[in-house]
PDB file with SEQRES, HELIX, SHEET and CRYST1 records, atoms N, CA, C and O in Angstrom:
SEQRES   1 A   60  UNK UNK UNK UNK UNK UNK UNK UNK UNK UNK UNK UNK UNK          
SEQRES   2 A   60  UNK UNK UNK UNK UNK UNK UNK UNK UNK UNK UNK UNK UNK          
SEQRES   3 A   60  UNK UNK UNK UNK UNK UNK UNK UNK UNK UNK UNK UNK UNK          
SEQRES   4 A   60  UNK UNK UNK UNK UNK UNK UNK UNK UNK UNK UNK UNK UNK          
SEQRES   5 A   60  UNK UNK UNK UNK UNK UNK UNK UNK                              
HELIX    1 AA1 UNK A   20  UNK A   28  1                                   9    
HELIX    2 AA2 UNK A   34  UNK A   59  1                                  26    
SHEET    1 AA1 2 UNK A   4  UNK A   7  0                                        
SHEET    2 AA1 2 UNK A  14  UNK A  17 -1                                        
CRYST1    1.000    1.000    1.000  90.00  90.00  90.00 P 1           1          
ATOM      1  N   UNK A   1     -59.419 -35.974 -26.691  1.00  0.00           N  
ATOM      2  CA  UNK A   1     -59.903 -35.387 -27.925  1.00  0.00           C  
ATOM      3  C   UNK A   1     -61.327 -35.820 -28.247  1.00  0.00           C  
ATOM      4  O   UNK A   1     -62.046 -35.135 -28.975  1.00  0.00           O  
ATOM      5  N   UNK A   2     -61.728 -36.967 -27.696  1.00  0.00           N  
ATOM      6  CA  UNK A   2     -63.088 -37.451 -27.917  1.00  0.00           C  
ATOM      7  C   UNK A   2     -63.256 -38.326 -29.162  1.00  0.00           C  
ATOM      8  O   UNK A   2     -63.797 -39.429 -29.096  1.00  0.00           O  
ATOM      9  N   UNK A   3     -62.783 -37.811 -30.289  1.00  0.00           N  
ATOM     10  CA  UNK A   3     -62.857 -38.554 -31.531  1.00  0.00           C  
ATOM     11  C   UNK A   3     -61.498 -38.564 -32.215  1.00  0.00           C  
ATOM     12  O   UNK A   3     -60.671 -37.678 -32.000  1.00  0.00           O  
ATOM     13  N   UNK A   4     -61.284 -39.568 -33.029  1.00  0.00           N  
ATOM     14  CA  UNK A   4     -60.066 -39.667 -33.797  1.00  0.00           C  
ATOM     15  C   UNK A   4     -60.397 -39.493 -35.270  1.00  0.00           C  
ATOM     16  O   UNK A   4     -61.155 -40.282 -35.835  1.00  0.00           O  
ATOM     17  N   UNK A   5     -59.839 -38.472 -35.891  1.00  0.00           N  
ATOM     18  CA  UNK A   5     -60.047 -38.174 -37.305  1.00  0.00           C  
ATOM     19  C   UNK A   5     -58.802 -38.574 -38.078  1.00  0.00           C  
ATOM     20  O   UNK A   5     -57.732 -38.025 -37.817  1.00  0.00           O  
ATOM     21  N   UNK A   6     -58.892 -39.482 -38.994  1.00  0.00           N  
ATOM     22  CA  UNK A   6     -57.763 -39.937 -39.786  1.00  0.00           C  
ATOM     23  C   UNK A   6     -58.024 -39.538 -41.239  1.00  0.00           C  
ATOM     24  O   UNK A   6     -58.973 -39.987 -41.881  1.00  0.00           O  
ATOM     25  N   UNK A   7     -57.132 -38.671 -41.722  1.00  0.00           N  
ATOM     26  CA  UNK A   7     -57.245 -38.240 -43.127  1.00  0.00           C  
ATOM     27  C   UNK A   7     -56.505 -39.259 -43.964  1.00  0.00           C  
ATOM     28  O   UNK A   7     -55.331 -39.552 -43.737  1.00  0.00           O  
ATOM     29  N   UNK A   8     -57.230 -39.798 -44.949  1.00  0.00           N  
ATOM     30  CA  UNK A   8     -56.645 -40.825 -45.809  1.00  0.00           C  
ATOM     31  C   UNK A   8     -55.925 -40.231 -47.011  1.00  0.00           C  
ATOM     32  O   UNK A   8     -56.506 -39.455 -47.770  1.00  0.00           O  
ATOM     33  N   UNK A   9     -54.685 -40.590 -47.179  1.00  0.00           N  
ATOM     34  CA  UNK A   9     -53.894 -40.156 -48.337  1.00  0.00           C  
ATOM     35  C   UNK A   9     -54.229 -41.020 -49.556  1.00  0.00           C  
ATOM     36  O   UNK A   9     -54.448 -40.514 -50.657  1.00  0.00           O  
ATOM     37  N   UNK A  10     -54.262 -42.301 -49.335  1.00  0.00           N  
ATOM     38  CA  UNK A  10     -54.521 -43.242 -50.441  1.00  0.00           C  
ATOM     39  C   UNK A  10     -55.944 -43.159 -50.986  1.00  0.00           C  
ATOM     40  O   UNK A  10     -56.153 -43.228 -52.197  1.00  0.00           O  
ATOM     41  N   UNK A  11     -56.912 -43.013 -50.103  1.00  0.00           N  
ATOM     42  CA  UNK A  11     -58.308 -43.032 -50.538  1.00  0.00           C  
ATOM     43  C   UNK A  11     -58.928 -41.650 -50.624  1.00  0.00           C  
ATOM     44  O   UNK A  11     -60.076 -41.515 -51.049  1.00  0.00           O  
ATOM     45  N   UNK A  12     -58.194 -40.622 -50.229  1.00  0.00           N  
ATOM     46  CA  UNK A  12     -58.664 -39.246 -50.265  1.00  0.00           C  
ATOM     47  C   UNK A  12     -59.954 -39.061 -49.483  1.00  0.00           C  
ATOM     48  O   UNK A  12     -60.897 -38.424 -49.952  1.00  0.00           O  
ATOM     49  N   UNK A  13     -59.978 -39.631 -48.276  1.00  0.00           N  
ATOM     50  CA  UNK A  13     -61.156 -39.470 -47.430  1.00  0.00           C  
ATOM     51  C   UNK A  13     -60.738 -39.301 -45.974  1.00  0.00           C  
ATOM     52  O   UNK A  13     -59.589 -39.562 -45.619  1.00  0.00           O  
ATOM     53  N   UNK A  14     -61.667 -38.866 -45.138  1.00  0.00           N  
ATOM     54  CA  UNK A  14     -61.412 -38.732 -43.737  1.00  0.00           C  
ATOM     55  C   UNK A  14     -62.333 -39.677 -42.982  1.00  0.00           C  
ATOM     56  O   UNK A  14     -63.543 -39.698 -43.210  1.00  0.00           O  
ATOM     57  N   UNK A  15     -61.749 -40.457 -42.082  1.00  0.00           N  
ATOM     58  CA  UNK A  15     -62.507 -41.394 -41.275  1.00  0.00           C  
ATOM     59  C   UNK A  15     -62.528 -40.875 -39.838  1.00  0.00           C  
ATOM     60  O   UNK A  15     -61.525 -40.370 -39.332  1.00  0.00           O  
ATOM     61  N   UNK A  16     -63.673 -41.005 -39.198  1.00  0.00           N  
ATOM     62  CA  UNK A  16     -63.828 -40.585 -37.786  1.00  0.00           C  
ATOM     63  C   UNK A  16     -64.221 -41.777 -36.951  1.00  0.00           C  
ATOM     64  O   UNK A  16     -65.145 -42.521 -37.277  1.00  0.00           O  
ATOM     65  N   UNK A  17     -63.493 -41.937 -35.862  1.00  0.00           N  
ATOM     66  CA  UNK A  17     -63.735 -43.035 -34.915  1.00  0.00           C  
ATOM     67  C   UNK A  17     -64.057 -42.453 -33.560  1.00  0.00           C  
ATOM     68  O   UNK A  17     -63.345 -41.588 -33.049  1.00  0.00           O  
ATOM     69  N   UNK A  18     -65.131 -42.937 -32.992  1.00  0.00           N  
ATOM     70  CA  UNK A  18     -65.596 -42.454 -31.685  1.00  0.00           C  
ATOM     71  C   UNK A  18     -65.108 -43.284 -30.501  1.00  0.00           C  
ATOM     72  O   UNK A  18     -65.245 -42.887 -29.344  1.00  0.00           O  
ATOM     73  N   UNK A  19     -64.520 -44.476 -30.826  1.00  0.00           N  
ATOM     74  CA  UNK A  19     -64.006 -45.332 -29.760  1.00  0.00           C  
ATOM     75  C   UNK A  19     -62.782 -46.063 -30.260  1.00  0.00           C  
ATOM     76  O   UNK A  19     -62.592 -46.234 -31.464  1.00  0.00           O  
ATOM     77  N   UNK A  20     -61.951 -46.495 -29.321  1.00  0.00           N  
ATOM     78  CA  UNK A  20     -60.765 -47.261 -29.696  1.00  0.00           C  
ATOM     79  C   UNK A  20     -61.176 -48.575 -30.344  1.00  0.00           C  
ATOM     80  O   UNK A  20     -60.547 -49.019 -31.304  1.00  0.00           O  
ATOM     81  N   UNK A  21     -62.220 -49.194 -29.826  1.00  0.00           N  
ATOM     82  CA  UNK A  21     -62.679 -50.474 -30.341  1.00  0.00           C  
ATOM     83  C   UNK A  21     -63.088 -50.375 -31.801  1.00  0.00           C  
ATOM     84  O   UNK A  21     -62.783 -51.248 -32.613  1.00  0.00           O  
ATOM     85  N   UNK A  22     -63.790 -49.285 -32.114  1.00  0.00           N  
ATOM     86  CA  UNK A  22     -64.210 -49.061 -33.511  1.00  0.00           C  
ATOM     87  C   UNK A  22     -62.978 -48.879 -34.397  1.00  0.00           C  
ATOM     88  O   UNK A  22     -62.898 -49.461 -35.479  1.00  0.00           O  
ATOM     89  N   UNK A  23     -62.011 -48.066 -33.935  1.00  0.00           N  
ATOM     90  CA  UNK A  23     -60.779 -47.888 -34.711  1.00  0.00           C  
ATOM     91  C   UNK A  23     -60.037 -49.218 -34.899  1.00  0.00           C  
ATOM     92  O   UNK A  23     -59.610 -49.545 -36.006  1.00  0.00           O  
ATOM     93  N   UNK A  24     -59.890 -49.975 -33.812  1.00  0.00           N  
ATOM     94  CA  UNK A  24     -59.126 -51.204 -33.857  1.00  0.00           C  
ATOM     95  C   UNK A  24     -59.724 -52.190 -34.862  1.00  0.00           C  
ATOM     96  O   UNK A  24     -58.997 -52.842 -35.610  1.00  0.00           O  
ATOM     97  N   UNK A  25     -61.025 -52.290 -34.870  1.00  0.00           N  
ATOM     98  CA  UNK A  25     -61.719 -53.181 -35.816  1.00  0.00           C  
ATOM     99  C   UNK A  25     -61.429 -52.802 -37.260  1.00  0.00           C  
ATOM    100  O   UNK A  25     -61.117 -53.660 -38.086  1.00  0.00           O  
ATOM    101  N   UNK A  26     -61.534 -51.525 -37.554  1.00  0.00           N  
ATOM    102  CA  UNK A  26     -61.278 -51.070 -38.914  1.00  0.00           C  
ATOM    103  C   UNK A  26     -59.806 -51.207 -39.284  1.00  0.00           C  
ATOM    104  O   UNK A  26     -59.489 -51.540 -40.426  1.00  0.00           O  
ATOM    105  N   UNK A  27     -58.904 -50.957 -38.341  1.00  0.00           N  
ATOM    106  CA  UNK A  27     -57.481 -51.102 -38.625  1.00  0.00           C  
ATOM    107  C   UNK A  27     -57.137 -52.557 -38.903  1.00  0.00           C  
ATOM    108  O   UNK A  27     -56.392 -52.846 -39.838  1.00  0.00           O  
ATOM    109  N   UNK A  28     -57.659 -53.462 -38.118  1.00  0.00           N  
ATOM    110  CA  UNK A  28     -57.380 -54.903 -38.312  1.00  0.00           C  
ATOM    111  C   UNK A  28     -57.934 -55.423 -39.613  1.00  0.00           C  
ATOM    112  O   UNK A  28     -57.394 -56.372 -40.182  1.00  0.00           O  
ATOM    113  N   UNK A  29     -59.010 -54.817 -40.099  1.00  0.00           N  
ATOM    114  CA  UNK A  29     -59.593 -55.205 -41.407  1.00  0.00           C  
ATOM    115  C   UNK A  29     -58.799 -54.616 -42.584  1.00  0.00           C  
ATOM    116  O   UNK A  29     -59.021 -54.982 -43.738  1.00  0.00           O  
ATOM    117  N   UNK A  30     -57.892 -53.718 -42.279  1.00  0.00           N  
ATOM    118  CA  UNK A  30     -57.092 -53.125 -43.351  1.00  0.00           C  
ATOM    119  C   UNK A  30     -57.681 -51.876 -43.950  1.00  0.00           C  
ATOM    120  O   UNK A  30     -57.231 -51.419 -45.000  1.00  0.00           O  
ATOM    121  N   UNK A  31     -58.702 -51.302 -43.289  1.00  0.00           N  
ATOM    122  CA  UNK A  31     -59.380 -50.124 -43.784  1.00  0.00           C  
ATOM    123  C   UNK A  31     -58.647 -48.824 -43.429  1.00  0.00           C  
ATOM    124  O   UNK A  31     -58.977 -47.761 -43.954  1.00  0.00           O  
ATOM    125  N   UNK A  32     -57.659 -48.911 -42.543  1.00  0.00           N  
ATOM    126  CA  UNK A  32     -56.857 -47.760 -42.158  1.00  0.00           C  
ATOM    127  C   UNK A  32     -55.416 -48.063 -42.539  1.00  0.00           C  
ATOM    128  O   UNK A  32     -54.855 -49.048 -42.058  1.00  0.00           O  
ATOM    129  N   UNK A  33     -54.818 -47.268 -43.366  1.00  0.00           N  
ATOM    130  CA  UNK A  33     -53.446 -47.482 -43.783  1.00  0.00           C  
ATOM    131  C   UNK A  33     -52.492 -47.062 -42.650  1.00  0.00           C  
ATOM    132  O   UNK A  33     -52.721 -46.041 -42.002  1.00  0.00           O  
ATOM    133  N   UNK A  34     -51.423 -47.842 -42.407  1.00  0.00           N  
ATOM    134  CA  UNK A  34     -50.482 -47.503 -41.374  1.00  0.00           C  
ATOM    135  C   UNK A  34     -49.855 -46.117 -41.582  1.00  0.00           C  
ATOM    136  O   UNK A  34     -49.635 -45.384 -40.617  1.00  0.00           O  
ATOM    137  N   UNK A  35     -49.573 -45.766 -42.819  1.00  0.00           N  
ATOM    138  CA  UNK A  35     -48.990 -44.417 -43.055  1.00  0.00           C  
ATOM    139  C   UNK A  35     -49.962 -43.287 -42.682  1.00  0.00           C  
ATOM    140  O   UNK A  35     -49.539 -42.248 -42.174  1.00  0.00           O  
ATOM    141  N   UNK A  36     -51.275 -43.492 -42.936  1.00  0.00           N  
ATOM    142  CA  UNK A  36     -52.270 -42.512 -42.547  1.00  0.00           C  
ATOM    143  C   UNK A  36     -52.357 -42.408 -41.037  1.00  0.00           C  
ATOM    144  O   UNK A  36     -52.498 -41.309 -40.500  1.00  0.00           O  
ATOM    145  N   UNK A  37     -52.276 -43.529 -40.345  1.00  0.00           N  
ATOM    146  CA  UNK A  37     -52.314 -43.528 -38.903  1.00  0.00           C  
ATOM    147  C   UNK A  37     -51.088 -42.825 -38.352  1.00  0.00           C  
ATOM    148  O   UNK A  37     -51.197 -42.050 -37.401  1.00  0.00           O  
ATOM    149  N   UNK A  38     -49.929 -43.081 -38.928  1.00  0.00           N  
ATOM    150  CA  UNK A  38     -48.675 -42.443 -38.471  1.00  0.00           C  
ATOM    151  C   UNK A  38     -48.782 -40.922 -38.587  1.00  0.00           C  
ATOM    152  O   UNK A  38     -48.425 -40.206 -37.652  1.00  0.00           O  
ATOM    153  N   UNK A  39     -49.263 -40.432 -39.706  1.00  0.00           N  
ATOM    154  CA  UNK A  39     -49.423 -38.990 -39.894  1.00  0.00           C  
ATOM    155  C   UNK A  39     -50.385 -38.391 -38.918  1.00  0.00           C  
ATOM    156  O   UNK A  39     -50.152 -37.300 -38.396  1.00  0.00           O  
ATOM    157  N   UNK A  40     -51.491 -39.104 -38.657  1.00  0.00           N  
ATOM    158  CA  UNK A  40     -52.489 -38.636 -37.727  1.00  0.00           C  
ATOM    159  C   UNK A  40     -51.948 -38.577 -36.292  1.00  0.00           C  
ATOM    160  O   UNK A  40     -52.183 -37.607 -35.571  1.00  0.00           O  
ATOM    161  N   UNK A  41     -51.236 -39.607 -35.898  1.00  0.00           N  
ATOM    162  CA  UNK A  41     -50.623 -39.624 -34.557  1.00  0.00           C  
ATOM    163  C   UNK A  41     -49.666 -38.465 -34.420  1.00  0.00           C  
ATOM    164  O   UNK A  41     -49.646 -37.812 -33.377  1.00  0.00           O  
ATOM    165  N   UNK A  42     -48.860 -38.182 -35.453  1.00  0.00           N  
ATOM    166  CA  UNK A  42     -47.947 -37.074 -35.382  1.00  0.00           C  
ATOM    167  C   UNK A  42     -48.685 -35.742 -35.215  1.00  0.00           C  
ATOM    168  O   UNK A  42     -48.229 -34.878 -34.465  1.00  0.00           O  
ATOM    169  N   UNK A  43     -49.786 -35.569 -35.884  1.00  0.00           N  
ATOM    170  CA  UNK A  43     -50.601 -34.358 -35.754  1.00  0.00           C  
ATOM    171  C   UNK A  43     -51.158 -34.214 -34.339  1.00  0.00           C  
ATOM    172  O   UNK A  43     -51.106 -33.131 -33.756  1.00  0.00           O  
ATOM    173  N   UNK A  44     -51.693 -35.307 -33.787  1.00  0.00           N  
ATOM    174  CA  UNK A  44     -52.253 -35.257 -32.445  1.00  0.00           C  
ATOM    175  C   UNK A  44     -51.161 -34.979 -31.408  1.00  0.00           C  
ATOM    176  O   UNK A  44     -51.375 -34.210 -30.471  1.00  0.00           O  
ATOM    177  N   UNK A  45     -49.989 -35.607 -31.574  1.00  0.00           N  
ATOM    178  CA  UNK A  45     -48.891 -35.337 -30.650  1.00  0.00           C  
ATOM    179  C   UNK A  45     -48.475 -33.881 -30.698  1.00  0.00           C  
ATOM    180  O   UNK A  45     -48.170 -33.290 -29.662  1.00  0.00           O  
ATOM    181  N   UNK A  46     -48.459 -33.303 -31.866  1.00  0.00           N  
ATOM    182  CA  UNK A  46     -48.112 -31.890 -32.045  1.00  0.00           C  
ATOM    183  C   UNK A  46     -49.119 -31.011 -31.263  1.00  0.00           C  
ATOM    184  O   UNK A  46     -48.731 -30.045 -30.606  1.00  0.00           O  
ATOM    185  N   UNK A  47     -50.408 -31.364 -31.350  1.00  0.00           N  
ATOM    186  CA  UNK A  47     -51.432 -30.615 -30.607  1.00  0.00           C  
ATOM    187  C   UNK A  47     -51.229 -30.747 -29.095  1.00  0.00           C  
ATOM    188  O   UNK A  47     -51.460 -29.796 -28.348  1.00  0.00           O  
ATOM    189  N   UNK A  48     -50.802 -31.914 -28.656  1.00  0.00           N  
ATOM    190  CA  UNK A  48     -50.626 -32.164 -27.218  1.00  0.00           C  
ATOM    191  C   UNK A  48     -49.425 -31.377 -26.700  1.00  0.00           C  
ATOM    192  O   UNK A  48     -49.496 -30.796 -25.617  1.00  0.00           O  
ATOM    193  N   UNK A  49     -48.325 -31.348 -27.450  1.00  0.00           N  
ATOM    194  CA  UNK A  49     -47.133 -30.714 -26.913  1.00  0.00           C  
ATOM    195  C   UNK A  49     -47.049 -29.223 -27.281  1.00  0.00           C  
ATOM    196  O   UNK A  49     -46.146 -28.544 -26.792  1.00  0.00           O  
ATOM    197  N   UNK A  50     -47.929 -28.695 -28.101  1.00  0.00           N  
ATOM    198  CA  UNK A  50     -47.894 -27.263 -28.479  1.00  0.00           C  
ATOM    199  C   UNK A  50     -47.882 -26.343 -27.275  1.00  0.00           C  
ATOM    200  O   UNK A  50     -47.076 -25.413 -27.255  1.00  0.00           O  
ATOM    201  N   UNK A  51     -48.735 -26.541 -26.257  1.00  0.00           N  
ATOM    202  CA  UNK A  51     -48.674 -25.642 -25.099  1.00  0.00           C  
ATOM    203  C   UNK A  51     -47.346 -25.723 -24.335  1.00  0.00           C  
ATOM    204  O   UNK A  51     -46.898 -24.733 -23.757  1.00  0.00           O  
ATOM    205  N   UNK A  52     -46.734 -26.882 -24.338  1.00  0.00           N  
ATOM    206  CA  UNK A  52     -45.444 -27.061 -23.657  1.00  0.00           C  
ATOM    207  C   UNK A  52     -44.374 -26.266 -24.431  1.00  0.00           C  
ATOM    208  O   UNK A  52     -43.558 -25.571 -23.827  1.00  0.00           O  
ATOM    209  N   UNK A  53     -44.384 -26.370 -25.717  1.00  0.00           N  
ATOM    210  CA  UNK A  53     -43.455 -25.601 -26.558  1.00  0.00           C  
ATOM    211  C   UNK A  53     -43.648 -24.108 -26.356  1.00  0.00           C  
ATOM    212  O   UNK A  53     -42.680 -23.359 -26.229  1.00  0.00           O  
ATOM    213  N   UNK A  54     -44.881 -23.690 -26.327  1.00  0.00           N  
ATOM    214  CA  UNK A  54     -45.187 -22.259 -26.162  1.00  0.00           C  
ATOM    215  C   UNK A  54     -44.663 -21.777 -24.805  1.00  0.00           C  
ATOM    216  O   UNK A  54     -44.060 -20.707 -24.722  1.00  0.00           O  
ATOM    217  N   UNK A  55     -44.881 -22.533 -23.778  1.00  0.00           N  
ATOM    218  CA  UNK A  55     -44.394 -22.209 -22.450  1.00  0.00           C  
ATOM    219  C   UNK A  55     -42.868 -22.145 -22.432  1.00  0.00           C  
ATOM    220  O   UNK A  55     -42.284 -21.225 -21.859  1.00  0.00           O  
ATOM    221  N   UNK A  56     -42.239 -23.114 -23.055  1.00  0.00           N  
ATOM    222  CA  UNK A  56     -40.758 -23.135 -23.107  1.00  0.00           C  
ATOM    223  C   UNK A  56     -40.192 -21.935 -23.838  1.00  0.00           C  
ATOM    224  O   UNK A  56     -39.168 -21.393 -23.422  1.00  0.00           O  
ATOM    225  N   UNK A  57     -40.827 -21.506 -24.911  1.00  0.00           N  
ATOM    226  CA  UNK A  57     -40.338 -20.338 -25.654  1.00  0.00           C  
ATOM    227  C   UNK A  57     -40.462 -19.075 -24.839  1.00  0.00           C  
ATOM    228  O   UNK A  57     -39.608 -18.194 -24.937  1.00  0.00           O  
ATOM    229  N   UNK A  58     -41.503 -18.962 -24.036  1.00  0.00           N  
ATOM    230  CA  UNK A  58     -41.674 -17.793 -23.185  1.00  0.00           C  
ATOM    231  C   UNK A  58     -40.603 -17.740 -22.090  1.00  0.00           C  
ATOM    232  O   UNK A  58     -40.173 -16.666 -21.670  1.00  0.00           O  
ATOM    233  N   UNK A  59     -40.188 -18.920 -21.643  1.00  0.00           N  
ATOM    234  CA  UNK A  59     -39.206 -18.965 -20.546  1.00  0.00           C  
ATOM    235  C   UNK A  59     -37.790 -18.650 -21.001  1.00  0.00           C  
ATOM    236  O   UNK A  59     -36.933 -18.277 -20.199  1.00  0.00           O  
ATOM    237  N   UNK A  60     -37.557 -18.804 -22.293  1.00  0.00           N  
ATOM    238  CA  UNK A  60     -36.169 -18.577 -22.788  1.00  0.00           C  
ATOM    239  C   UNK A  60     -35.947 -17.173 -23.091  1.00  0.00           C  
ATOM    240  O   UNK A  60     -34.853 -16.797 -23.513  1.00  0.00           O  
TER     241      UNK A  60                                                      
END                                                                             
């Protein structure tokens, strides 16, 4: 995906990270809420598996 966009529920903002190291630093400092990260990971996983679901529906 190139960049990680985390929409913040608590702070009402969106944070963009261009590298894992940048994200890790901010997460360890407490600037990224675990619940926001969880929601973002769920969204990215949905994007990843969407083509597989689409293919599976066509096959049934």
